[in-house]
ZASE-871516 format. One record per residue: x, y, z of N, C-alpha, C in turn. Coordinates in steps of 0.2 Angstrom, whole numbers. Last residue first. Example, Ala and Ser with C-alpha at 12.3 -4.5 7.8 and 13.67 -1.06 7.14 Angstrom:
     nc1     nc2     nc3    cac1    cac2    cac3     cc1     cc2     cc3
      64     -11      35      68      -5      36      64       0      39
      66     -28      39      62     -22      39      66     -16      39
END
This chain:
     nc1     nc2     nc3    cac1    cac2    cac3     cc1     cc2     cc3
     -19    -101     -56     -26    -105     -55     -28    -109     -60
      -2    -104     -57      -7    -102     -59     -15    -104     -57
       5    -110     -40       6    -108     -49       0    -104     -50
       0    -119     -29       5    -114     -32       4    -115     -39
      -9    -122     -13      -7    -123     -20      -4    -117     -22
     -11    -132       2      -7    -124      -1      -7    -127     -10
     -20    -137      14     -18    -138       9     -17    -129       7
     -18    -137      32     -21    -133      28     -17    -134      21
      -8    -140      42     -13    -147      40     -17    -143      35
      -2    -129      46       2    -134      40      -3    -139      39
      -8    -115      47     -10    -120      49      -6    -126      46
      -5    -102      41      -3    -104      48      -3    -110      52
     -12    -101      31      -3    -104      30      -1    -105      36
     -24     -96      35     -24    -101      32     -16    -106      32
     -19     -83      41     -21     -87      45     -21     -94      43
     -16     -77      29     -11     -77      35     -13     -82      40
     -24     -76      20     -18     -82      18     -15     -82      25
     -39     -74      31     -36     -73      24     -31     -79      25
     -48     -70      41     -40     -71      43     -37     -73      37
     -60     -68      37     -54     -62      39     -47     -63      40
     -66     -68      22     -63     -72      26     -58     -68      29
     -80     -60      18     -75     -60      20     -73     -66      24
     -94     -65       5     -90     -66      12     -84     -65      12
     -99     -53      -7     -95     -59      -5     -96     -59       1
    -115     -45      -9    -109     -45      -7    -105     -52      -5
    -124     -44     -25    -124     -48     -20    -116     -47     -16
    -120     -30     -36    -122     -38     -34    -121     -38     -27
    -118     -17     -39    -125     -19     -36    -127     -26     -36
    -105     -13     -42    -110     -16     -48    -117     -18     -45
    -101      -9     -29    -101      -5     -34    -106      -7     -41
    -101     -20     -24    -106     -16     -21    -108     -11     -27
     -91     -28     -29     -96     -30     -30    -103     -25     -30
     -79     -19     -24     -82     -18     -32     -89     -22     -33
     -80     -22     -11     -82     -14     -12     -84     -14     -21
     -75     -34     -12     -82     -34      -9     -86     -26     -13
     -63     -30     -16     -65     -35     -21     -73     -35     -18
     -58     -24      -4     -58     -21     -11     -63     -23     -16
     -58     -32       3     -63     -29       5     -62     -25      -1
     -44     -38       2     -50     -43       1     -57     -37       1
     -37     -30       8     -38     -28       2     -43     -32      -1
     -37     -37      22     -38     -30      21     -40     -28      14
     -35     -49      26     -41     -48      28     -42     -41      26
     -21     -53      24     -25     -53      31     -32     -49      31
     -22     -57      10     -16     -59      14     -19     -58      22
     -39     -60       5     -31     -58       3     -25     -61       7
     -54     -65       0     -49     -67       4     -43     -63       2
     -72     -68      -1     -66     -64      -4     -60     -65       2
     -85     -78      -9     -81     -77      -3     -73     -74      -5
    -100     -82     -14     -93     -80     -16     -88     -79      -9
    -112     -91     -21    -109     -91     -16    -101     -89     -16
    -114     -90     -34    -120     -89     -29    -118     -88     -23
    -105     -79     -46    -106     -86     -42    -112     -85     -36
     -94     -72     -56     -99     -72     -54    -101     -80     -50
     -78     -65     -56     -81     -70     -58     -88     -69     -53
     -73     -48     -62     -76     -51     -57     -80     -59     -56
     -69     -42     -75     -66     -45     -70     -66     -49     -65
     -81     -39     -81     -78     -44     -85     -72     -48     -80
     -86     -29     -71     -89     -35     -72     -86     -42     -78
     -76     -19     -73     -78     -23     -66     -81     -29     -68
     -80     -14     -86     -73     -16     -85     -73     -22     -77
     -93      -8     -83     -93     -14     -89     -85     -18     -88
     -90       2     -74     -93      -5     -73     -92     -10     -78
     -73       8     -74     -80       6     -76     -85       2     -75
     -64       6     -60     -64       6     -67     -72       7     -68
     -60      19     -46     -63      12     -50     -65      13     -56
     -45      28     -47     -52      27     -47     -54      20     -48
     -31      28     -47     -33      25     -40     -41      26     -40
     -27      33     -59     -29      38     -54     -30      35     -49
     -28      21     -67     -20      23     -64     -22      29     -59
     -41      10     -61     -37      16     -66     -31      18     -62
     -45      -4     -51     -43       3     -51     -40       6     -59
     -44     -18     -50     -51     -14     -49     -51      -5     -50
     -32     -23     -47     -36     -22     -54     -42     -20     -55
     -30     -22     -34     -27     -17     -39     -30     -16     -44
     -33     -35     -31     -38     -29     -28     -36     -22     -34
     -33     -47     -42     -29     -43     -38     -34     -38     -36
     -40     -61     -41     -42     -54     -45     -39     -51     -40
     -37     -79     -45     -33     -72     -42     -37     -68     -48
     -47     -92     -35     -46     -87     -43     -42     -82     -42
     -45    -107     -27     -45    -100     -28     -44     -95     -35
     -41    -119     -27     -48    -118     -30     -48    -110     -31
     -32    -120     -12     -33    -122     -18     -41    -120     -19
     -25    -103      -8     -30    -108      -8     -31    -113     -12
      -8    -101     -13     -15     -99     -11     -19    -104     -10
      10     -96      -9       5    -101     -14      -1     -98     -13
      20    -100       4      18     -96      -2      13    -101      -6
      19     -99      22      21    -101      17      18     -97      10
      18     -89      31      22     -94      33      23     -98      27
      21     -69      24      16     -76      29      21     -83      29
      28     -60      18      24     -59      25      21     -66      28
      33     -62       6      35     -58      10      32     -57      17
      34     -73      -6      29     -73       0      34     -67       6
      33     -77     -24      35     -73     -19      31     -73     -12
      26     -86     -29      33     -85     -33      37     -81     -27
      13     -91     -28      19     -93     -24      26     -91     -27
       2     -85     -35       7     -90     -38      12     -93     -34
      -1     -75     -27      -5     -79     -28      -1     -87     -31
      11     -68     -28       9     -69     -22       5     -76     -22
      11     -62     -40      15     -67     -39      14     -69     -32
      -4     -57     -43      -2     -61     -44       4     -65     -42
      -8     -48     -25      -5     -49     -32      -4     -54     -34
     -25     -53     -18     -15     -51     -17     -13     -52     -24
     -37     -58     -18     -35     -52     -20     -29     -51     -19
     -45     -72     -22     -40     -71     -19     -37     -63     -22
     -62     -79     -22     -57     -75     -25     -51     -71     -21
     -71     -93     -23     -63     -90     -19     -61     -86     -23
     -85     -98     -23     -81     -95     -28     -77     -91     -23
     -88    -114     -13     -89    -107     -14     -85    -104     -20
     -85    -125     -10     -91    -125     -14     -93    -117     -15
     -75    -131      -1     -74    -128      -9     -81    -128     -12
     -72    -130      13     -79    -134      11     -78    -134       1
     -64    -121      17     -61    -127      16     -66    -132      12
     -71    -110      20     -66    -109      14     -66    -115      11
     -78    -113      30     -82    -112      25     -78    -112      19
     -65    -116      38     -70    -122      38     -74    -120      32
     -62    -102      41     -58    -105      38     -62    -113      35
     -79     -91      38     -73     -96      43     -70     -99      38
     -84     -77      31     -84     -84      29     -78     -86      36
     -97     -65      37     -91     -67      37     -90     -74      37
    -110     -60      34    -105     -56      29     -97     -60      30
    -117     -65      45    -117     -69      38    -113     -66      33
    -115     -55      56    -111     -60      55    -111     -64      49
    -118     -40      58    -122     -46      55    -116     -52      53
    -122     -30      72    -118     -33      68    -121     -40      64
    -130     -17      76    -132     -23      76    -127     -27      71
    -124      -3      89    -125      -7      81    -127     -14      81
    -129      10      96    -130       2      97    -129      -1      91
    -126      27      98    -128      21      91    -125      14      95
    -123      38     103    -125      33     108    -129      26     105
    -107      47      99    -114      46      99    -116      39     105
     -98      63     100     -99      56     102    -107      54     101
     -89      75      92     -94      73      97     -95      65      96
     -74      86      89     -78      79      90     -83      78      93
     -64      97      79     -70      97      84     -74      90      83
     -50      89      73     -56      92      71     -60      91      79
     -32      92      75     -37      88      77     -45      91      75
     -23      97      61     -24      98      68     -32      95      69
     -26     105      44     -22     101      50     -24     102      56
     -36     101      30     -35     104      37     -30     100      40
     -40     108      14     -36     104      19     -36     105      25
     -52     110       1     -48     112       8     -46     104      11
     -48     105     -16     -53     107     -10     -49     108      -3
     -43     103     -30     -41     109     -24     -46     110     -19
     -43      92     -34     -50      94     -35     -48     101     -31
     -32      84     -29     -32      85     -37     -39      90     -38
     -36      81     -16     -32      85     -19     -31      88     -24
     -46      72     -20     -48      76     -16     -43      80     -16
     -38      61     -27     -44      65     -29     -46      71     -25
     -31      57     -16     -26      60     -22     -32      64     -26
     -37      52      -8     -35      57      -6     -33      62     -11
     -50      44     -18     -46      45     -13     -43      51     -11
     -56      37     -27     -49      40     -30     -46      43     -24
     -70      39     -19     -68      37     -26     -62      41     -29
     -74      36      -4     -72      42      -8     -66      40     -13
     -85      25       1     -79      27       0     -77      32      -6
     -99      26      11     -96      26       7     -89      27       7
    -115      22      22    -107      21      21    -103      21      13
    -128      19      28    -125      24      21    -118      26      22
    -132      10      37    -135      11      29    -132      15      26
    -122       0      47    -122       7      45    -127       7      37
    -119     -12      52    -127     -12      50    -129      -5      49
    -108     -18      53    -110     -15      58    -117     -14      58
    -105     -20      40    -105     -27      44    -108     -25      51
    -103      -8      36    -108     -14      34    -109     -17      38
     -91      -6      42     -98      -2      44    -103      -6      40
     -81     -15      37     -85     -16      43     -90     -11      46
     -81     -10      23     -85     -16      25     -88     -18      33
     -75       4      27     -82       3      23     -86      -4      24
     -63      -2      32     -68       2      36     -75       1      33
     -58      -8      19     -60     -13      26     -65     -10      31
     -59       2      10     -63      -2      10     -64      -7      15
     -47       8      18     -53      12      16     -60       6      15
     -35       1      18     -40       2      24     -45       5      22
     -30      -3       4     -26      -5      10     -35      -5      15
     -36       1      -8     -33      -6      -8     -32      -7       0
     -43      14      -9     -48       9      -7     -44       2      -5
     -34      21     -16     -40      20     -19     -43      14     -16
     -24      25      -7     -24      19     -13     -29      18     -15
     -26      33       4     -22      36      -3     -21      30      -8
     -44      32       8     -36      32      10     -32      34       4
     -59      36      17     -54      38      11     -48      36      14
     -77      36      19     -70      35      20     -63      35      15
     -91      44      26     -87      44      18     -80      42      21
    -107      42      30    -100      39      33     -96      41      27
    -121      52      35    -118      49      30    -111      48      34
    -132      48      51    -126      52      47    -122      48      41
    -140      39      56    -142      43      51    -136      50      49
    -134      30      63    -135      27      57    -139      33      52
    -117      37      68    -124      35      68    -128      35      62
    -102      42      76    -107      38      71    -113      36      73
     -93      47      83     -99      50      82    -104      48      77
     -81      40      86     -82      44      81     -88      49      79
     -85      34      99     -82      40      99     -80      43      93
     -95      25      91     -98      30      96     -93      36      97
     -86      16      85     -89      20      81     -93      25      85
     -78      12      96     -75      16      92     -79      20      87
     -89       3     101     -86       9     106     -83      14     100
     -89      -6      92     -95      -1      93     -93       4      97
     -77     -12      92     -78      -8      86     -85      -3      88
     -79     -19     104     -74     -13     104     -75      -9      98
     -89     -26     103     -91     -21     107     -85     -17     106
     -84     -35      94     -89     -33      92     -90     -25      95
     -66     -38      91     -74     -37      94     -78     -33      92
     -59     -33      75     -60     -32      83     -66     -36      85
     -54     -45      65     -58     -41      66     -57     -39      71
     -35     -47      63     -42     -52      65     -46     -44      65
     -22     -47      54     -26     -43      55     -34     -44      57
     -15     -58      53     -11     -52      55     -16     -49      56
     -25     -72      60     -20     -70      56     -18     -63      58
     -32     -79      69     -35     -74      65     -31     -70      62
     -24     -90      74     -30     -92      72     -33     -87      67
     -12     -83      77     -10     -88      72     -18     -90      69
     -14     -64      77     -13     -72      80     -14     -77      75
     -14     -47      81     -12     -54      78     -13     -60      81
     -26     -37      90     -20     -40      88     -20     -45      85
     -40     -32      77     -37     -34      84     -29     -36      84
     -44     -16      67     -40     -24      68     -40     -25      76
     -48      -4      66     -51      -9      61     -48     -14      62
     -38       2      76     -47       2      77     -51      -2      72
     -25      -1      75     -28      -1      83     -36       0      82
     -22      -3      61     -22      -8      67     -24      -8      72
     -28       9      55     -29       1      52     -26      -5      58
     -38      20      61     -31      17      62     -32      10      60
     -44      34      57     -46      27      58     -39      24      58
     -47      50      62     -41      46      60     -43      38      63
     -59      62      55     -58      58      61     -52      52      59
     -61      76      47     -59      68      47     -56      66      53
     -62      90      47     -66      86      50     -65      79      50
     -56      92      29     -58      96      35     -63      91      40
     -43      78      26     -50      82      25     -53      85      30
     -27      82      30     -33      77      30     -38      82      27
     -11      83      36     -16      87      33     -21      81      31
      -2      77      46       0      83      42      -4      85      35
     -10      68      53      -7      73      55      -5      79      51
     -13      57      43     -17      62      45     -15      68      48
       2      54      43      -1      56      37      -7      60      38
       3      49      57       7      54      54       4      58      47
      -8      39      56      -9      44      60      -4      49      58
      -1      31      47      -8      32      46      -9      38      49
      11      24      52      11      29      47       5      32      45
      13      16      63      12      24      65      10      27      60
      15       4      57       9       6      60       8      12      62
      21       0      41      23       5      47      15       6      50
      18      -8      32      24     -11      36      27      -6      41
       6      -4      26       5     -11      30      11     -11      34
       0      11      32       5       8      26       5       2      29
     -15      21      29     -11      17      33      -6      14      27
     -31      31      29     -24      30      25     -18      26      30
     -43      35      33     -41      27      34     -33      26      31
     -52      45      39     -46      47      36     -42      38      37
     -71      49      38     -64      43      42     -59      44      36
     -83      59      42     -77      59      37     -71      54      41
    -100      60      45     -93      58      46     -88      57      42
    -112      71      43    -107      68      38    -101      67      45
    -128      81      40    -124      75      43    -120      71      39
    -122      92      26    -125      87      28    -122      84      34
    -119     106      22    -119     104      31    -123      97      32
    -116     110      11    -123     109      13    -125     107      19
    -102     107      11    -105     113      10    -112     113      13
    -102      93      10     -99      97      16    -103     105      15
    -108      90      -1    -112      88       6    -109      92      10
     -98      95     -10    -105      97     -10    -109      96      -3
     -87      87      -8     -87      94      -6     -93      97      -6
     -93      74     -12     -91      74      -4     -91      81      -1
     -94      77     -26    -101      76     -21     -98      77     -15
     -80      79     -27     -84      84     -29     -91      83     -25
     -76      66     -25     -73      72     -21     -77      78     -22
     -89      54     -26     -84      58     -30     -80      65     -24
     -93      38     -18     -93      45     -18     -87      49     -23
     -98      21     -20     -93      27     -19     -96      33     -19
    -111      16     -17    -104      14     -12     -99      18     -13
    -120      19     -26    -118      24     -21    -113      21     -16
    -114      13     -42    -117      14     -36    -115      19     -30
    -112      23     -58    -109      18     -53    -115      18     -46
END
Protein backbone atom coordinates (compact mmCIF):
# COMPACT_ATOMS: atom_id res chain seq x y z
CA UNK A 1 0.00 0.00 0.00
CA UNK A 2 1.08 3.59 -0.48
CA UNK A 3 2.99 5.76 1.95
CA UNK A 4 -0.22 7.56 2.90
CA UNK A 5 -0.39 4.90 5.61
CA UNK A 6 2.26 3.85 8.11
CA UNK A 7 2.21 0.75 10.30
CA UNK A 8 2.66 0.83 14.06
CA UNK A 9 5.90 -1.13 13.66
CA UNK A 10 7.28 1.37 11.15
CA UNK A 11 6.32 4.31 13.36
CA UNK A 12 8.08 2.65 16.31
CA UNK A 13 11.18 2.20 14.13
CA UNK A 14 11.10 5.86 13.10
CA UNK A 15 10.88 6.90 16.74
CA UNK A 16 13.80 4.63 17.69
CA UNK A 17 15.84 6.11 14.83
CA UNK A 18 15.00 9.61 16.14
CA UNK A 19 13.63 10.57 12.75
CA UNK A 20 12.41 14.20 12.63
CA UNK A 21 8.80 13.49 13.44
CA UNK A 22 5.57 15.04 14.71
CA UNK A 23 2.80 12.73 15.92
CA UNK A 24 -0.75 14.06 16.24
CA UNK A 25 -3.39 12.34 18.38
CA UNK A 26 -6.72 13.11 16.70
CA UNK A 27 -9.01 10.87 18.73
CA UNK A 28 -12.45 12.44 19.00
CA UNK A 29 -16.12 11.77 19.61
CA UNK A 30 -18.69 13.53 17.46
CA UNK A 31 -21.11 13.88 20.38
CA UNK A 32 -18.60 15.08 23.00
CA UNK A 33 -16.25 17.94 22.16
CA UNK A 34 -14.11 17.31 25.25
CA UNK A 35 -13.64 13.57 24.78
CA UNK A 36 -10.60 13.82 22.52
CA UNK A 37 -8.47 15.71 25.01
CA UNK A 38 -9.56 13.39 27.82
CA UNK A 39 -8.51 10.35 25.79
CA UNK A 40 -5.14 11.97 25.01
CA UNK A 41 -4.62 12.78 28.70
CA UNK A 42 -5.26 9.15 29.70
CA UNK A 43 -2.40 7.98 27.50
CA UNK A 44 -0.97 8.58 24.04
CA UNK A 45 1.88 7.66 21.73
CA UNK A 46 5.03 9.22 23.21
CA UNK A 47 5.49 12.79 22.06
CA UNK A 48 2.04 13.05 20.47
CA UNK A 49 0.39 16.44 20.40
CA UNK A 50 -3.38 16.58 20.77
CA UNK A 51 -5.18 17.70 17.58
CA UNK A 52 -8.69 18.69 18.58
CA UNK A 53 -11.35 18.04 15.97
CA UNK A 54 -13.57 20.96 16.99
CA UNK A 55 -10.96 23.51 18.04
CA UNK A 56 -7.98 22.78 15.76
CA UNK A 57 -9.39 21.02 12.70
CA UNK A 58 -12.64 22.99 12.36
CA UNK A 59 -14.08 26.47 12.63
CA UNK A 60 -17.31 27.16 14.57
CA UNK A 61 -20.41 25.70 12.89
CA UNK A 62 -22.59 27.79 10.59
CA UNK A 63 -25.47 27.22 8.20
CA UNK A 64 -23.30 27.95 5.17
CA UNK A 65 -20.23 26.06 6.42
CA UNK A 66 -21.92 23.12 8.14
CA UNK A 67 -21.12 21.50 11.46
CA UNK A 68 -17.34 21.36 10.94
CA UNK A 69 -16.24 24.12 8.54
CA UNK A 70 -12.58 24.32 7.65
CA UNK A 71 -10.70 26.81 9.81
CA UNK A 72 -9.29 29.96 8.25
CA UNK A 73 -5.96 29.27 6.58
CA UNK A 74 -4.15 31.67 8.91
CA UNK A 75 -5.61 29.94 11.98
CA UNK A 76 -4.61 26.47 10.84
CA UNK A 77 -1.15 27.68 9.79
CA UNK A 78 -0.66 29.05 13.30
CA UNK A 79 -1.72 25.72 14.79
CA UNK A 80 0.76 23.86 12.56
CA UNK A 81 3.52 26.13 13.85
CA UNK A 82 2.38 25.54 17.44
CA UNK A 83 2.78 21.80 16.82
CA UNK A 84 6.30 22.31 15.48
CA UNK A 85 5.40 21.05 12.00
CA UNK A 86 7.67 21.87 9.08
CA UNK A 87 7.91 20.32 5.61
CA UNK A 88 11.05 18.39 6.61
CA UNK A 89 9.42 16.73 9.61
CA UNK A 90 7.37 13.61 8.90
CA UNK A 91 3.88 13.83 10.39
CA UNK A 92 1.88 10.81 11.56
CA UNK A 93 -1.75 11.23 12.63
CA UNK A 94 -3.85 8.65 14.45
CA UNK A 95 -7.24 8.18 16.04
CA UNK A 96 -9.04 5.14 17.41
CA UNK A 97 -11.45 4.60 14.52
CA UNK A 98 -8.99 3.75 11.75
CA UNK A 99 -9.15 7.32 10.47
CA UNK A 100 -12.93 7.48 10.12
CA UNK A 101 -13.41 10.44 12.41
CA UNK A 102 -10.52 12.89 12.67
CA UNK A 103 -7.17 11.36 11.65
CA UNK A 104 -8.01 11.32 7.95
CA UNK A 105 -9.34 14.89 8.25
CA UNK A 106 -6.06 16.04 9.83
CA UNK A 107 -4.11 14.20 7.14
CA UNK A 108 -6.19 15.87 4.39
CA UNK A 109 -5.68 19.29 5.99
CA UNK A 110 -1.93 18.73 6.00
CA UNK A 111 -2.17 17.94 2.27
CA UNK A 112 -4.24 21.10 1.83
CA UNK A 113 -1.47 23.03 3.59
CA UNK A 114 1.12 21.55 1.24
CA UNK A 115 2.90 19.22 3.64
CA UNK A 116 4.84 16.60 1.64
CA UNK A 117 5.13 13.80 4.21
CA UNK A 118 1.88 13.26 6.12
CA UNK A 119 0.68 9.76 7.04
CA UNK A 120 -2.15 8.08 8.93
CA UNK A 121 -1.31 5.30 11.38
CA UNK A 122 -2.91 2.21 9.87
CA UNK A 123 -5.12 0.61 12.52
CA UNK A 124 -4.72 3.65 14.75
CA UNK A 125 -4.45 3.59 18.51
CA UNK A 126 -5.60 -0.04 18.65
CA UNK A 127 -2.70 -1.16 16.44
CA UNK A 128 -0.23 0.74 18.62
CA UNK A 129 -1.60 -0.87 21.77
CA UNK A 130 -1.78 -4.33 20.19
CA UNK A 131 1.91 -4.06 19.30
CA UNK A 132 2.84 -3.45 22.92
CA UNK A 133 4.53 -0.14 22.12
CA UNK A 134 5.12 2.48 24.83
CA UNK A 135 2.42 4.85 26.01
CA UNK A 136 3.02 8.29 27.51
CA UNK A 137 0.90 10.13 30.07
CA UNK A 138 1.36 13.85 30.42
CA UNK A 139 2.29 16.64 28.06
CA UNK A 140 5.27 16.02 25.76
CA UNK A 141 8.14 18.41 25.34
CA UNK A 142 7.21 20.59 22.38
CA UNK A 143 8.80 23.12 20.11
CA UNK A 144 7.34 25.49 17.56
CA UNK A 145 8.20 26.29 13.97
CA UNK A 146 8.12 29.22 11.58
CA UNK A 147 6.57 27.35 8.63
CA UNK A 148 4.42 29.43 6.29
CA UNK A 149 2.21 26.88 4.46
CA UNK A 150 0.91 27.44 0.94
CA UNK A 151 -2.65 26.15 0.83
CA UNK A 152 -4.06 24.43 -2.25
CA UNK A 153 -7.73 25.30 -2.58
CA UNK A 154 -7.98 23.13 -5.69
CA UNK A 155 -8.56 20.29 -3.21
CA UNK A 156 -11.88 21.88 -2.16
CA UNK A 157 -15.31 21.70 -3.86
CA UNK A 158 -18.04 24.25 -3.23
CA UNK A 159 -21.77 23.59 -3.01
CA UNK A 160 -22.09 25.04 -6.52
CA UNK A 161 -19.45 22.60 -7.78
CA UNK A 162 -21.51 19.77 -6.32
CA UNK A 163 -24.78 21.14 -7.69
CA UNK A 164 -23.51 21.12 -11.29
CA UNK A 165 -23.83 17.34 -11.23
CA UNK A 166 -20.89 16.63 -13.52
CA UNK A 167 -18.63 15.01 -10.88
CA UNK A 168 -18.70 11.53 -9.39
CA UNK A 169 -20.12 12.29 -5.95
CA UNK A 170 -19.27 9.91 -3.08
CA UNK A 171 -21.23 9.96 0.20
CA UNK A 172 -19.20 8.54 3.11
CA UNK A 173 -22.04 8.32 5.63
CA UNK A 174 -23.60 5.08 6.79
CA UNK A 175 -26.07 3.59 4.31
CA UNK A 176 -29.14 4.22 6.43
CA UNK A 177 -28.38 7.94 6.57
CA UNK A 178 -27.70 8.05 2.84
CA UNK A 179 -31.06 6.38 2.12
CA UNK A 180 -32.85 8.79 4.46
CA UNK A 181 -34.03 6.10 6.88
CA UNK A 182 -32.54 7.99 9.85
CA UNK A 183 -31.01 11.42 10.35
CA UNK A 184 -29.77 12.07 13.89
CA UNK A 185 -27.91 15.34 13.27
CA UNK A 186 -28.93 17.38 10.26
CA UNK A 187 -31.90 19.33 8.93
CA UNK A 188 -33.20 16.76 6.45
CA UNK A 189 -32.81 13.05 5.78
CA UNK A 190 -31.45 11.72 2.51
CA UNK A 191 -28.58 12.52 0.18
CA UNK A 192 -27.46 14.85 -2.57
CA UNK A 193 -29.08 13.73 -5.85
CA UNK A 194 -26.74 11.64 -7.98
CA UNK A 195 -24.45 10.69 -5.11
CA UNK A 196 -23.18 7.14 -4.60
CA UNK A 197 -23.07 5.54 -1.16
CA UNK A 198 -19.55 4.49 -0.15
CA UNK A 199 -19.47 4.42 3.68
CA UNK A 200 -16.11 5.37 5.13
CA UNK A 201 -16.28 2.38 7.46
CA UNK A 202 -16.33 0.08 4.42
CA UNK A 203 -12.68 0.98 3.74
CA UNK A 204 -11.55 -0.88 6.88
CA UNK A 205 -11.27 -4.43 8.16
CA UNK A 206 -12.49 -5.65 11.54
CA UNK A 207 -9.31 -4.40 13.24
CA UNK A 208 -9.67 -0.89 11.86
CA UNK A 209 -6.88 -1.25 9.29
CA UNK A 210 -7.35 -0.43 5.62
CA UNK A 211 -8.52 -3.23 3.35
CA UNK A 212 -6.17 -4.72 0.75
CA UNK A 213 -5.81 -2.60 -2.38
CA UNK A 214 -7.87 -4.99 -4.52
CA UNK A 215 -10.84 -4.58 -2.18
CA UNK A 216 -10.49 -0.82 -2.16
CA UNK A 217 -10.36 -0.78 -5.95
CA UNK A 218 -13.67 -2.65 -6.13
CA UNK A 219 -15.32 -0.36 -3.58
CA UNK A 220 -14.33 3.03 -5.00
CA UNK A 221 -15.94 4.26 -8.24
CA UNK A 222 -13.64 5.93 -10.73
CA UNK A 223 -14.07 9.24 -12.46
CA UNK A 224 -12.14 12.13 -13.95
CA UNK A 225 -13.63 14.45 -11.32
CA UNK A 226 -14.56 12.98 -7.93
CA UNK A 227 -15.97 14.86 -4.93
CA UNK A 228 -16.33 13.32 -1.47
CA UNK A 229 -18.77 14.42 1.21
CA UNK A 230 -20.28 13.08 4.43
CA UNK A 231 -22.21 14.66 7.29
CA UNK A 232 -19.82 17.53 8.01
CA UNK A 233 -16.62 17.04 6.04
CA UNK A 234 -14.88 14.69 8.49
CA UNK A 235 -15.41 11.06 7.42
CA UNK A 236 -15.36 12.03 3.72
CA UNK A 237 -11.61 12.41 4.18
CA UNK A 238 -11.50 8.64 4.76
CA UNK A 239 -12.50 8.15 1.12
CA UNK A 240 -9.91 10.68 -0.02
CA UNK A 241 -7.28 8.82 2.02
CA UNK A 242 -8.35 5.55 0.39
CA UNK A 243 -7.70 7.10 -3.03
CA UNK A 244 -4.22 8.08 -1.83
CA UNK A 245 -3.62 4.53 -0.59
CA UNK A 246 -4.36 3.32 -4.13
CA UNK A 247 -2.20 5.99 -5.72
CA UNK A 248 -5.21 7.56 -7.44
CA UNK A 249 -5.72 11.31 -7.91
CA UNK A 250 -7.35 12.75 -4.81
CA UNK A 251 -11.05 13.60 -4.87
CA UNK A 252 -12.02 17.10 -3.85
CA UNK A 253 -13.60 17.56 -0.42
CA UNK A 254 -16.96 19.31 -0.06
CA UNK A 255 -16.32 20.62 3.47
CA UNK A 256 -19.88 21.70 4.29
CA UNK A 257 -21.18 18.29 3.22
CA UNK A 258 -24.71 17.20 4.10
CA UNK A 259 -24.94 19.51 7.13
CA UNK A 260 -24.54 22.58 4.91
CA UNK A 261 -26.44 21.21 1.90
CA UNK A 262 -29.49 20.19 3.94
CA UNK A 263 -29.62 23.53 5.79
CA UNK A 264 -30.62 25.28 2.54
CA UNK A 265 -34.25 24.41 1.71
CA UNK A 266 -33.63 25.36 -1.93
CA UNK A 267 -31.18 22.47 -2.38
CA UNK A 268 -32.72 19.22 -3.70
CA UNK A 269 -32.75 16.09 -1.54
CA UNK A 270 -32.96 12.48 -2.68
CA UNK A 271 -33.89 9.42 -0.61
CA UNK A 272 -33.69 5.70 -1.10
CA UNK A 273 -30.89 3.74 -2.73
CA UNK A 274 -28.72 5.35 -5.35
